[in-house]
C-alpha positions as CSV (number, residue, x, y, z in Angstrom):
1,X,0.0,0.0,0.0
2,X,1.4,3.4,-1.0
3,X,2.0,5.8,1.8
4,X,2.6,9.0,-0.1
5,X,3.2,10.5,-3.6
6,X,5.9,13.2,-3.9
7,X,7.3,15.0,-6.9
8,X,11.0,14.0,-7.6
9,X,13.3,16.4,-9.5
10,X,16.5,14.8,-10.9
11,X,19.2,17.3,-11.8
12,X,22.2,16.5,-14.0
13,X,24.4,19.5,-13.6
14,X,24.9,19.4,-9.8
15,X,22.1,22.1,-9.4
16,X,19.8,20.3,-6.9
17,X,21.0,22.1,-3.8
18,X,21.1,25.5,-5.4
19,X,17.6,25.0,-7.0
20,X,16.2,23.7,-3.7
21,X,17.5,26.7,-1.8
22,X,16.1,29.0,-4.5
23,X,12.6,27.4,-4.3
24,X,12.6,27.5,-0.5
25,X,13.4,31.3,-0.6
26,X,10.4,32.0,-2.8
27,X,7.7,30.7,-0.4
28,X,7.1,32.1,3.1
29,X,6.6,28.5,4.5
30,X,9.5,27.1,2.4
31,X,12.0,24.9,4.3
32,X,14.7,22.3,3.7
33,X,13.7,19.1,5.4
34,X,16.6,16.9,4.6
35,X,19.9,17.3,2.7
36,X,22.5,14.5,2.3
37,X,25.5,14.9,0.1
38,X,27.5,12.1,-1.6
39,X,30.7,11.5,0.3
40,X,34.1,10.8,-1.2
41,X,34.1,7.3,-2.8
42,X,30.3,7.0,-3.2
43,X,28.5,6.6,-6.5
44,X,28.0,10.4,-7.1
45,X,30.5,13.2,-7.2
46,X,31.6,14.3,-3.7
47,X,29.4,17.1,-2.4
48,X,26.5,16.6,-4.9
49,X,23.1,15.9,-3.6
50,X,22.4,12.3,-2.7
51,X,19.0,13.1,-1.1
52,X,17.3,16.4,-0.8
53,X,13.8,17.0,0.5
54,X,12.1,20.4,0.9
55,X,8.6,21.8,1.3
56,X,6.9,24.8,-0.3
57,X,3.3,25.8,0.0
58,X,2.6,22.6,1.9
59,X,4.0,20.3,-0.9
60,X,7.0,18.1,-0.2
61,X,9.4,17.7,-3.1
62,X,12.5,15.5,-3.5
63,X,15.7,16.4,-5.4
64,X,18.7,14.5,-6.5
65,X,21.9,15.1,-8.5
66,X,22.1,12.1,-10.8
67,X,25.6,10.7,-11.1
68,X,24.5,9.0,-14.3
69,X,24.1,11.2,-17.4
70,X,20.8,10.6,-19.2
71,X,19.6,11.5,-22.6
72,X,16.7,13.4,-21.1
73,X,16.1,16.2,-18.6
74,X,13.0,18.1,-17.5
75,X,10.1,18.6,-19.8
76,X,7.3,21.2,-19.7
77,X,4.8,18.3,-19.9
78,X,5.4,17.8,-16.2
79,X,5.2,20.9,-14.1
80,X,4.6,22.2,-10.6
81,X,1.2,23.9,-10.5
82,X,0.9,26.8,-8.0
83,X,-2.4,28.4,-7.0
84,X,-1.5,32.0,-6.0
85,X,-3.2,34.8,-4.2
86,X,-3.2,37.8,-4.0
87,X,-2.4,39.1,-7.5
88,X,0.9,40.6,-6.3
89,X,2.1,37.1,-5.3
90,X,1.7,35.7,-8.8
91,X,3.7,38.6,-10.2
92,X,6.5,38.2,-7.7
93,X,6.8,34.4,-8.2
94,X,6.6,34.8,-12.0
95,X,9.4,37.4,-12.1
96,X,11.7,35.3,-9.8
97,X,11.1,32.0,-11.7
98,X,11.5,33.7,-15.1
99,X,14.9,35.2,-14.3
100,X,17.3,33.2,-16.4
101,X,14.6,30.9,-17.5
102,X,12.0,30.7,-20.3
103,X,8.5,32.2,-20.3
104,X,6.3,29.8,-22.3
105,X,3.1,31.6,-21.6
106,X,3.4,35.2,-20.3
107,X,1.4,36.3,-17.3
108,X,-2.0,37.2,-18.8
109,X,-5.7,36.4,-18.8
110,X,-6.3,33.3,-21.0
111,X,-10.0,33.0,-20.3
112,X,-9.6,30.0,-18.0
113,X,-7.9,32.2,-15.5
114,X,-7.7,35.9,-14.8
115,X,-3.9,35.6,-14.4
116,X,-1.8,32.6,-15.6
117,X,1.8,32.0,-16.6
118,X,3.8,28.9,-17.6
119,X,7.6,29.2,-17.0
120,X,10.6,27.0,-17.3
121,X,13.0,28.3,-14.7
122,X,16.8,28.6,-14.9
123,X,17.1,24.9,-13.9
124,X,14.7,23.7,-16.5
125,X,11.9,22.9,-14.0
126,X,8.5,23.9,-15.4
127,X,6.0,25.9,-13.3
128,X,2.4,26.9,-13.9
129,X,1.2,29.8,-11.8
130,X,-2.5,30.5,-11.6
131,X,-4.3,33.3,-9.8
132,X,-6.8,31.7,-7.5
């Protein structure tokens, strides 16, 4: 029997810790729950993230620096969907996540939402922000 479901973000450029700290800084309730680095002689490069767990907006997310190079990375087809309020909050998050990233749908009224944006951040993680 499953006990929980948690998003898992696998980084390939040793960005997991930096990304996790960035995401935690964006949310008032953000916190790092667990951070374990690979030690010398272990499978991954020393100092890279073996296990990282953080929480933002009540959601727990796991991160990992993969020691194995893969032919894939993040895709916008999987994203973190964030319900925002007030309107100033969606603007603040959109600006922070877009810095160094790619705005796929600019913050605007698309009919299904008064304010919505879809962003791939500087680490390649996709975020959908929606004004509640």
